[in-house]
C-alpha positions as a Markdown table, in Angstrom:
| # | Residue | x | y | z |
|---|---|---|---|---|
| 1 | Met | -12.6 | -98.7 | -20.1 |
| 2 | Met | -13.2 | -98.0 | -16.4 |
| 3 | Arg | -13.8 | -100.6 | -13.7 |
| 4 | Lys | -14.4 | -100.6 | -10.0 |
| 5 | Gly | -11.5 | -101.2 | -7.6 |
| 6 | Pro | -11.3 | -104.4 | -5.6 |
| 7 | Asn | -13.3 | -102.9 | -2.6 |
| 8 | Asn | -15.1 | -100.1 | -4.5 |
| 9 | Leu | -14.0 | -97.8 | -1.7 |
| 10 | Ile | -11.7 | -94.7 | -1.6 |
| 11 | Thr | -9.1 | -97.0 | 0.1 |
| 12 | Asp | -8.5 | -98.7 | -3.2 |
| 13 | Val | -6.3 | -95.7 | -3.7 |
| 14 | Ala | -2.9 | -96.9 | -2.4 |
| 15 | Gly | -1.7 | -95.0 | 0.6 |
| 16 | Leu | -5.1 | -94.1 | 2.2 |
| 17 | Leu | -7.0 | -95.5 | 5.2 |
| 18 | Val | -10.5 | -94.5 | 6.4 |
| 19 | Gly | -11.8 | -94.5 | 9.9 |
| 20 | Asn | -15.3 | -93.9 | 11.2 |
| 21 | Ala | -16.7 | -93.1 | 14.6 |
| 22 | Glu | -20.3 | -92.4 | 15.4 |
| 23 | Asp | -22.8 | -92.0 | 18.2 |
| 24 | His | -26.2 | -93.3 | 17.2 |
| 25 | Arg | -28.0 | -91.7 | 20.1 |
| 26 | Leu | -26.5 | -88.4 | 18.9 |
| 27 | Lys | -27.2 | -89.3 | 15.3 |
| 28 | Ser | -23.9 | -87.9 | 14.2 |
| 29 | Gly | -20.3 | -88.9 | 13.6 |
| 30 | Val | -16.9 | -88.4 | 12.1 |
| 31 | Ser | -15.0 | -89.9 | 9.1 |
| 32 | Val | -11.3 | -89.5 | 8.7 |
| 33 | Val | -9.2 | -90.1 | 5.6 |
| 34 | Leu | -5.7 | -90.9 | 6.9 |
| 35 | Cys | -2.7 | -90.6 | 4.6 |
| 36 | Glu | -0.1 | -93.2 | 5.3 |
| 37 | Gln | 2.4 | -90.8 | 4.0 |
| 38 | Pro | 1.7 | -87.0 | 3.6 |
| 39 | Ala | -0.3 | -86.4 | 0.4 |
| 40 | Thr | -0.7 | -83.5 | -1.9 |
| 41 | Ala | -4.1 | -81.8 | -1.3 |
| 42 | Ala | -6.4 | -79.1 | -2.5 |
| 43 | Val | -10.0 | -78.0 | -2.0 |
| 44 | Gln | -12.9 | -76.5 | -4.0 |
| 45 | Val | -15.9 | -75.0 | -2.3 |
| 46 | Leu | -19.0 | -74.3 | -4.4 |
| 47 | Gly | -21.8 | -74.3 | -1.8 |
| 48 | Gly | -22.9 | -71.0 | -0.2 |
| 49 | Ala | -22.8 | -72.1 | 3.5 |
| 50 | Pro | -19.5 | -74.0 | 4.2 |
| 51 | Gly | -17.9 | -74.7 | 7.5 |
| 52 | Thr | -14.2 | -75.5 | 7.4 |
| 53 | Arg | -10.8 | -75.6 | 9.2 |
| 54 | Glu | -7.3 | -75.2 | 7.6 |
| 55 | Thr | -8.5 | -74.9 | 4.1 |
| 56 | Asp | -6.6 | -71.7 | 3.2 |
| 57 | Leu | -3.3 | -73.6 | 3.4 |
| 58 | Leu | -4.5 | -75.8 | 0.6 |
| 59 | Ala | -4.3 | -73.0 | -2.0 |
| 60 | Pro | -1.6 | -73.8 | -4.6 |
| 61 | Glu | 0.4 | -70.6 | -3.8 |
| 62 | Asn | 0.6 | -71.4 | 0.0 |
| 63 | Thr | 3.6 | -73.1 | 1.6 |
| 64 | Val | 2.5 | -76.4 | 3.1 |
| 65 | Gln | 2.3 | -78.9 | 0.2 |
| 66 | Thr | 0.9 | -82.0 | 1.9 |
| 67 | Val | -1.6 | -83.1 | 4.6 |
| 68 | Asp | -1.6 | -85.9 | 7.1 |
| 69 | Ala | -5.4 | -86.4 | 7.2 |
| 70 | Leu | -8.7 | -85.0 | 6.1 |
| 71 | Val | -11.8 | -84.8 | 8.3 |
| 72 | Leu | -15.5 | -85.0 | 7.4 |
| 73 | Ser | -17.8 | -84.4 | 10.4 |
| 74 | Gly | -21.4 | -83.9 | 11.4 |
| 75 | Gly | -22.3 | -81.4 | 14.1 |
| 76 | Ser | -22.2 | -78.1 | 12.2 |
| 77 | Ala | -19.5 | -75.8 | 13.6 |
| 78 | Phe | -19.3 | -77.9 | 16.7 |
| 79 | Gly | -18.0 | -80.7 | 14.5 |
| 80 | Leu | -14.8 | -78.8 | 13.7 |
| 81 | Asp | -13.6 | -80.0 | 17.1 |
| 82 | Ala | -13.1 | -83.4 | 15.4 |
| 83 | Ala | -9.9 | -82.2 | 13.8 |
| 84 | Ser | -8.4 | -81.5 | 17.2 |
| 85 | Gly | -9.0 | -85.2 | 18.1 |
| 86 | Val | -7.4 | -86.3 | 14.9 |
| 87 | Gln | -4.4 | -84.1 | 15.5 |
| 88 | Ala | -4.0 | -85.6 | 19.0 |
| 89 | Ala | -4.0 | -89.1 | 17.6 |
| 90 | Leu | -1.5 | -88.2 | 14.8 |
| 91 | Arg | 0.7 | -86.4 | 17.3 |
| 92 | Glu | 0.9 | -89.6 | 19.4 |
| 93 | Met | 2.1 | -91.3 | 16.2 |
| 94 | Gly | 4.8 | -88.7 | 15.6 |
| 95 | Arg | 3.2 | -87.4 | 12.5 |
| 96 | Gly | 3.1 | -83.8 | 11.3 |
| 97 | Phe | 4.8 | -80.9 | 9.6 |
| 98 | Ala | 8.3 | -80.5 | 11.2 |
| 99 | Val | 9.0 | -77.1 | 12.8 |
| 100 | Gly | 12.2 | -77.2 | 14.8 |
| 101 | Pro | 11.7 | -79.9 | 17.4 |
| 102 | His | 7.9 | -79.9 | 17.0 |
| 103 | Arg | 5.6 | -81.8 | 14.6 |
| 104 | Ile | 2.3 | -80.2 | 13.7 |
| 105 | Pro | -0.2 | -82.6 | 12.1 |
| 106 | Ile | -1.9 | -80.9 | 9.1 |
| 107 | Val | -5.6 | -81.8 | 9.3 |
| 108 | Pro | -8.1 | -79.8 | 7.2 |
| 109 | Ala | -11.7 | -80.4 | 8.0 |
| 110 | Ala | -15.2 | -79.7 | 6.8 |
| 111 | Ile | -18.6 | -80.1 | 8.5 |
| 112 | Leu | -22.2 | -80.7 | 7.6 |
| 113 | Phe | -25.3 | -79.6 | 9.6 |
| 114 | Asp | -27.1 | -82.5 | 11.3 |
| 115 | Leu | -28.4 | -80.9 | 14.5 |
| 116 | Val | -32.1 | -81.3 | 13.7 |
| 117 | Asn | -32.3 | -84.9 | 12.7 |
| 118 | Gly | -33.9 | -86.4 | 15.7 |
| 119 | Gly | -30.7 | -87.2 | 17.7 |
| 120 | Asp | -30.0 | -86.1 | 21.3 |
| 121 | Lys | -27.7 | -83.1 | 21.0 |
| 122 | Asn | -27.7 | -82.3 | 24.8 |
| 123 | Trp | -24.0 | -83.1 | 25.3 |
| 124 | Gly | -23.3 | -80.5 | 28.0 |
| 125 | Arg | -20.4 | -78.1 | 28.0 |
| 126 | Phe | -18.1 | -79.7 | 25.4 |
| 127 | Ser | -19.2 | -81.4 | 22.2 |
| 128 | Pro | -18.2 | -85.1 | 21.7 |
| 129 | Tyr | -16.6 | -84.5 | 18.3 |
| 130 | Arg | -13.0 | -84.2 | 19.5 |
| 131 | Asp | -13.2 | -87.7 | 21.0 |
| 132 | Leu | -15.0 | -89.0 | 17.9 |
| 133 | Gly | -12.2 | -87.6 | 15.7 |
| 134 | Tyr | -9.6 | -89.4 | 17.9 |
| 135 | Asp | -11.6 | -92.7 | 17.8 |
| 136 | Ala | -12.0 | -92.5 | 14.0 |
| 137 | Val | -8.2 | -92.4 | 13.5 |
| 138 | Arg | -7.8 | -95.4 | 15.8 |
| 139 | Ala | -10.4 | -97.2 | 13.7 |
| 140 | Ala | -8.8 | -96.5 | 10.4 |
| 141 | Gly | -8.3 | -99.3 | 7.9 |
| 142 | Thr | -8.8 | -100.3 | 4.3 |
| 143 | Thr | -12.4 | -101.4 | 4.8 |
| 144 | Phe | -15.1 | -99.4 | 6.6 |
| 145 | Leu | -18.9 | -99.1 | 6.8 |
| 146 | Thr | -20.9 | -96.9 | 4.5 |
| 147 | Gly | -24.5 | -95.6 | 4.8 |
| 148 | Thr | -25.4 | -94.8 | 8.4 |
| 149 | Ala | -21.9 | -94.5 | 9.6 |
| 150 | Gly | -19.2 | -91.9 | 10.3 |
| 151 | Ala | -20.0 | -88.4 | 9.1 |
| 152 | Gly | -23.1 | -89.8 | 7.3 |
| 153 | Thr | -24.7 | -91.2 | 10.5 |
| 154 | Gly | -27.3 | -88.4 | 10.8 |
| 155 | Ala | -27.3 | -87.1 | 7.2 |
| 156 | Leu | -30.6 | -86.4 | 5.4 |
| 157 | Thr | -31.7 | -85.5 | 1.8 |
| 158 | Ala | -35.0 | -84.0 | 0.7 |
| 159 | Thr | -36.5 | -87.4 | 0.1 |
| 160 | Phe | -34.5 | -90.1 | 1.9 |
| 161 | Lys | -31.9 | -90.5 | 4.6 |
| 162 | Gly | -28.5 | -89.5 | 3.4 |
| 163 | Gly | -25.3 | -91.3 | 4.4 |
| 164 | Leu | -21.7 | -92.0 | 3.9 |
| 165 | Gly | -20.8 | -93.2 | 0.4 |
| 166 | Ser | -17.7 | -94.4 | -1.3 |
| 167 | Ala | -16.7 | -95.7 | -4.7 |
| 168 | Ser | -13.6 | -96.3 | -6.8 |
| 169 | Thr | -12.5 | -96.5 | -10.4 |
| 170 | Val | -9.5 | -98.0 | -12.1 |
| 171 | Leu | -8.7 | -96.2 | -15.4 |
| 172 | Ala | -7.3 | -98.0 | -18.5 |
| 173 | Asn | -3.8 | -96.5 | -17.7 |
| 174 | Gly | -3.8 | -98.1 | -14.3 |
| 175 | Ile | -4.4 | -95.0 | -12.3 |
| 176 | Thr | -7.0 | -95.4 | -9.5 |
| 177 | Ile | -9.4 | -92.7 | -8.3 |
| 178 | Gly | -11.7 | -93.0 | -5.3 |
| 179 | Ala | -14.4 | -90.9 | -3.6 |
| 180 | Leu | -15.7 | -90.6 | -0.1 |
| 181 | Val | -18.8 | -88.4 | 0.6 |
| 182 | Ala | -21.2 | -87.6 | 3.4 |
| 183 | Val | -24.5 | -86.9 | 1.6 |
| 184 | Asn | -26.6 | -84.3 | 3.5 |
| 185 | Ala | -28.0 | -82.3 | 0.6 |
| 186 | Leu | -30.8 | -79.7 | 0.6 |
| 187 | Gly | -31.9 | -81.4 | -2.6 |
| 188 | Ser | -32.5 | -85.0 | -3.6 |
| 189 | Ala | -30.3 | -87.9 | -4.9 |
| 190 | Thr | -33.4 | -89.5 | -6.4 |
| 191 | Ile | -35.7 | -88.5 | -9.3 |
| 192 | Gly | -39.0 | -86.9 | -8.5 |
| 193 | Gly | -41.0 | -89.1 | -6.2 |
| 194 | Thr | -39.2 | -92.3 | -7.4 |
| 195 | Arg | -36.4 | -94.4 | -5.9 |
| 196 | His | -34.4 | -94.0 | -9.1 |
| 197 | Phe | -31.0 | -92.3 | -8.7 |
| 198 | Trp | -29.9 | -89.3 | -10.7 |
| 199 | Ala | -26.5 | -91.0 | -10.9 |
| 200 | Ala | -28.0 | -94.0 | -12.7 |
| 201 | Pro | -25.9 | -93.6 | -16.0 |
| 202 | Phe | -22.7 | -94.1 | -14.0 |
| 203 | Glu | -23.7 | -97.1 | -12.0 |
| 204 | Leu | -21.4 | -100.2 | -12.2 |
| 205 | Asp | -22.7 | -103.7 | -11.5 |
| 206 | Gly | -25.8 | -102.7 | -9.7 |
| 207 | Glu | -23.9 | -101.0 | -6.9 |
| 208 | Phe | -26.9 | -98.8 | -5.8 |
| 209 | Gly | -29.9 | -101.0 | -6.8 |
| 210 | Gly | -29.6 | -101.2 | -10.6 |
| 211 | Leu | -32.9 | -99.4 | -11.3 |
| 212 | Gly | -31.6 | -97.2 | -14.0 |
| 213 | Tyr | -33.7 | -94.2 | -15.1 |
| 214 | Pro | -37.5 | -94.3 | -14.7 |
| 215 | Val | -39.3 | -94.9 | -18.0 |
| 216 | Pro | -41.1 | -92.7 | -18.7 |
| 217 | Met | -39.4 | -89.9 | -16.8 |
| 218 | Pro | -41.9 | -88.5 | -14.2 |
| 219 | Gln | -43.4 | -85.2 | -15.0 |
| 220 | Asp | -42.1 | -83.7 | -11.7 |
| 221 | Ala | -38.5 | -84.8 | -12.4 |
| 222 | Ala | -37.3 | -81.3 | -13.0 |
| 223 | Leu | -39.1 | -79.9 | -9.9 |
| 224 | Pro | -36.5 | -79.2 | -7.2 |
| 225 | Arg | -37.3 | -81.1 | -4.0 |
| 226 | Leu | -35.9 | -79.4 | -1.0 |
| 227 | Lys | -35.4 | -80.8 | 2.5 |
| 228 | Phe | -37.0 | -77.9 | 4.5 |
| 229 | Arg | -39.0 | -75.2 | 2.6 |
| 230 | Glu | -40.6 | -73.4 | 5.4 |
| 231 | Glu | -38.7 | -74.3 | 8.6 |
| 232 | Gln | -36.0 | -72.5 | 10.4 |
| 233 | Ala | -33.9 | -75.6 | 9.7 |
| 234 | Ala | -33.6 | -74.6 | 6.0 |
| 235 | Ala | -29.8 | -74.3 | 6.5 |
| 236 | Ala | -29.6 | -77.9 | 7.7 |
| 237 | Asn | -27.6 | -79.2 | 4.8 |
| 238 | Thr | -24.2 | -79.7 | 3.1 |
| 239 | Thr | -22.6 | -82.5 | 1.2 |
| 240 | Ile | -18.8 | -82.8 | 1.9 |
| 241 | Ala | -16.4 | -85.2 | 0.1 |
| 242 | Val | -12.9 | -86.3 | -0.7 |
| 243 | Ile | -11.8 | -87.3 | -4.2 |
| 244 | Ala | -8.4 | -89.1 | -4.2 |
| 245 | Thr | -6.0 | -90.6 | -6.7 |
| 246 | Asp | -2.7 | -92.5 | -6.7 |
| 247 | Ala | -1.5 | -90.3 | -9.6 |
| 248 | Val | 1.4 | -87.8 | -9.1 |
| 249 | Leu | -0.2 | -84.4 | -9.0 |
| 250 | Ser | 0.8 | -80.9 | -8.1 |
| 251 | Lys | -1.4 | -78.8 | -5.7 |
| 252 | Ala | -2.7 | -76.9 | -8.8 |
| 253 | Glu | -3.6 | -80.2 | -10.5 |
| 254 | Ala | -5.2 | -81.5 | -7.3 |
| 255 | Lys | -7.3 | -78.3 | -7.3 |
| 256 | Arg | -8.4 | -79.0 | -10.9 |
| 257 | Leu | -9.4 | -82.6 | -9.8 |
| 258 | Ala | -11.5 | -81.2 | -7.0 |
| 259 | Ile | -13.2 | -78.9 | -9.5 |
| 260 | Ala | -13.9 | -81.8 | -11.9 |
| 261 | Ala | -15.3 | -83.9 | -9.0 |
| 262 | His | -18.0 | -81.2 | -8.4 |
| 263 | Asp | -19.6 | -82.3 | -11.6 |
| 264 | Gly | -20.4 | -85.5 | -9.8 |
| 265 | Phe | -22.5 | -83.5 | -7.3 |
| 266 | Ser | -24.3 | -81.9 | -10.2 |
| 267 | Arg | -25.0 | -85.3 | -11.8 |
| 268 | Ala | -26.1 | -87.0 | -8.6 |
| 269 | Leu | -28.0 | -84.3 | -6.6 |
| 270 | Trp | -30.8 | -82.0 | -7.7 |
| 271 | Pro | -30.3 | -79.2 | -6.9 |
| 272 | Ser | -26.7 | -78.9 | -5.7 |
| 273 | His | -24.4 | -76.0 | -4.8 |
| 274 | Thr | -27.2 | -74.0 | -3.4 |
| 275 | Pro | -26.8 | -71.0 | -1.0 |
| 276 | Leu | -28.0 | -73.3 | 1.8 |
| 277 | Asp | -25.5 | -76.1 | 1.1 |
| 278 | Gly | -21.8 | -75.9 | 2.0 |
| 279 | Asp | -20.8 | -78.2 | -0.8 |
| 280 | Leu | -17.1 | -78.9 | -0.7 |
| 281 | Ile | -14.7 | -81.4 | -2.1 |
| 282 | Phe | -11.1 | -82.0 | -0.9 |
| 283 | Ala | -8.7 | -83.6 | -3.4 |
| 284 | Leu | -5.8 | -85.9 | -2.4 |
| 285 | Ala | -3.0 | -87.3 | -4.6 |
| 286 | Thr | -0.9 | -89.9 | -2.9 |
| 287 | Gly | 1.4 | -90.4 | -5.9 |
| 288 | Ala | 1.7 | -94.1 | -5.1 |
| 289 | Ser | 1.3 | -95.2 | -8.7 |
| 290 | Gly | 4.3 | -93.1 | -9.8 |
| 291 | Lys | 2.3 | -92.0 | -12.8 |
| 292 | Ala | 2.0 | -88.3 | -13.7 |
| 293 | Pro | -0.9 | -87.9 | -16.1 |
| 294 | Leu | -0.4 | -86.0 | -19.4 |
| 295 | Leu | -2.9 | -83.3 | -20.4 |
| 296 | Glu | -5.0 | -85.7 | -22.4 |
| 297 | Asp | -4.9 | -88.2 | -19.6 |
| 298 | Phe | -6.1 | -85.6 | -17.2 |
| 299 | Ile | -9.4 | -85.3 | -19.2 |
| 300 | Asp | -10.1 | -88.9 | -18.4 |
| 301 | Leu | -9.0 | -88.4 | -14.8 |
| 302 | Gly | -11.5 | -85.5 | -14.4 |
| 303 | Ala | -14.3 | -87.5 | -16.0 |
| 304 | Ala | -13.6 | -90.4 | -13.7 |
| 305 | Ala | -13.6 | -88.0 | -10.7 |
| 306 | Ala | -17.1 | -86.8 | -11.6 |
| 307 | Ser | -18.5 | -90.3 | -12.3 |
| 308 | Thr | -16.9 | -91.8 | -9.2 |
| 309 | Met | -18.2 | -89.0 | -7.0 |
| 310 | Ala | -21.8 | -89.4 | -8.5 |
| 311 | Arg | -21.7 | -93.2 | -7.7 |
| 312 | Ala | -20.4 | -92.6 | -4.2 |
| 313 | Ile | -23.3 | -90.1 | -3.5 |
| 314 | Ala | -25.9 | -92.7 | -4.7 |
| 315 | Arg | -24.3 | -95.4 | -2.6 |
| 316 | Gly | -24.4 | -93.2 | 0.5 |
| 317 | Val | -28.2 | -92.9 | 0.2 |
| 318 | His | -28.7 | -96.5 | -0.9 |
| 319 | Asp | -26.7 | -97.9 | 2.0 |
| 320 | Ala | -28.4 | -95.9 | 4.8 |
| 321 | Val | -30.5 | -97.9 | 7.3 |
| 322 | Ala | -33.5 | -97.0 | 9.4 |
| 323 | Ala | -32.9 | -96.0 | 13.0 |
| 324 | Asp | -35.1 | -94.8 | 16.0 |
| 325 | Asn | -36.4 | -91.3 | 15.8 |
| 326 | Asp | -35.6 | -90.9 | 12.1 |
| 327 | Thr | -37.1 | -87.9 | 10.4 |
| 328 | Lys | -36.8 | -89.3 | 6.9 |
| 329 | Pro | -37.2 | -92.9 | 5.6 |
| 330 | Ser | -34.2 | -94.9 | 4.4 |
| 331 | Trp | -34.0 | -95.7 | 0.7 |
| 332 | Ser | -34.4 | -99.4 | 1.5 |
| 333 | Gln | -37.6 | -99.0 | 3.5 |
């Protein structure tokens, strides 16, 4: 049996904190997953239009084994500046990979495109994302806002506003898994023209409205709904996420966890992994449980990664709220 963690957030995974910073005039923001101790990490990219920083070091064959934080940011390529702000905050804390007398905070990052969402992007010479990254670290804690917050502040899907979602699952063996996701998909998290979520089979305790599947299934359910079919903004997409566990994993096993979690994208977004999405999932293993899963346990862990990610995606859309100059309605409207 699987159940939600106490807060139904990624921070139910021991050893993790999350901080958000956003600018609602800008309609954009940054979310940071802060590792209280360096954590094993990996990444899997399945979208055709990713924007990233420091992802090569996450390959299992490369030297650095752990990271200090992960960054999800709006702002397209400008948002990669957020990692510099996170590094600055961590350096002040004395965190980082030791090289002689120096410490270098290891902060991989990924971005989504939210430049054409109705926000004021006239920021002048330098983007605000470095400062937002710094502020997000300073705001980090075990609880945080979802929906129109952090990296999900300006997110959109084909049908409704996107947002920042999170969920957690405790497995029967006591291992906890959690997801954090900024939902900005080219496609839709809801079925056809309805408010029913594709992730409905995985919902726990009505966490995203409790509507289940529509009965009967609408005739247009299988028709892909796309955010921008004929506009230059067709590339204005990407869903970026973190899947995390307190299990003891190697980098290779963390990579396998990230791969499994992408099934959650496929279960919750239609379509997903398109050439115009930069769909990416980071994986983190804090090892705080002290439990190293056996092969048969890893099957359950992978299934939980997918279902938890699907729930987090639906929650991100469900929790978004209306704001001035929105180009899409919120799910709750």
